C-alpha positions in Angstrom: 1.4 19.8 -7.1 -1.8 21.7 -7.3 -1.6 22.0 -11.0 -1.1 18.1 -11.9 -4.0 16.8 -8.9 -5.9 19.7 -10.4 -5.2 18.1 -14.3 -5.9 14.5 -13.7 -9.4 15.4 -11.5 -10.2 17.8 -14.7 -9.6 14.3 -17.3 -11.6 11.7 -14.3 -14.8 14.7 -14.6 -14.7 14.4 -18.4 -14.6 10.9 -18.4 -11.5 10.0 -19.3 -10.0 6.8 -18.6 -7.0 7.2 -16.3 -3.7 5.4 -16.0 -3.1 3.0 -13.1 -0.5 5.4 -12.0 -2.7 8.2 -12.3 -5.8 7.2 -9.8 -3.0 5.9 -7.4 -1.4 9.0 -7.9 -5.2 10.7 -6.7 -6.1 7.9 -4.0 -2.8 8.6 -2.4 -3.0 12.5 -2.5 -6.9 11.7 -1.3 -4.6 10.3 1.5 -1.7 12.5 2.1 -2.8 16.0 0.4 -0.2 17.7 -1.2 3.0 15.3 -0.1 5.5 15.5 -2.8 5.9 11.9 -1.8 2.5 11.0 -3.8 5.0 11.6 -6.4 6.5 8.3 -5.9 3.6 6.4 -7.9 5.2 7.6 -11.2 9.1 5.8 -10.4 8.7 2.5 -8.6 7.1 -0.3 -10.0 3.1 -1.1 -9.9 2.3 -4.0 -9.8 -1.4 -5.3 -9.7 -2.4 -8.5 -8.5 -5.8 -10.8 -8.0 -6.9 -11.1 -4.6 -5.4 -15.0 -5.3 -2.3 -13.7 -6.6 -1.3 -11.4 -3.4 0.9 -14.1 -1.3 2.0 -18.1 -1.8 -0.3 -20.4 0.4 1.2 -20.5 4.7 3.0 -23.7 5.2 1.8 -26.0 7.2 3.2 -27.1 10.9 4.2 -30.1 12.0 0.7 -31.4 12.4 -0.3 -30.2 9.2 -2.6 -27.1 10.2 -1.4 -23.9 8.9 0.5 -21.4 11.5 -0.7 -17.8 10.2 -3.1 -16.9 7.7 -4.2 -13.1 6.5 -6.8 -11.4 5.5 -6.4 -8.1 4.3 -4.1 -4.9 5.0 -1.2 -6.4 7.4 -0.6 -4.4 9.7 2.9 -4.6 12.8 1.9 -6.2 15.7 4.3 -3.7 17.3 4.7 -0.2 17.8 7.7 1.4 16.2 8.9 2.8 19.9 8.7 -1.8 21.3 10.9 -2.1 17.6 13.6 0.6 19.4 13.5 -0.5 22.2 14.8 -4.5 21.8 14.3 -7.6 22.6 11.9 -8.1 26.3 11.7 -4.2 26.5 15.6 -4.1 27.3 17.5 -1.2 25.0 
């Protein structure tokens, strides 16, 4: 892992244009240093979308107004521990 990251960083420092997946590997390695999961960028399908292509526009509710709209990264509204408890905290 360290050898791959060192090679990619050397290529970037030399001014070489990195492929999208190589740039993603460097970005993931910066967030998760030495994590072997960073290599998943090479075998998963990388799709790059423009900001307007990220999701379909929300469907309006009965009154014609949109119920929700997302801007920026989406985050879960419940903590993972709340998911395990079931509805209303019942186990």
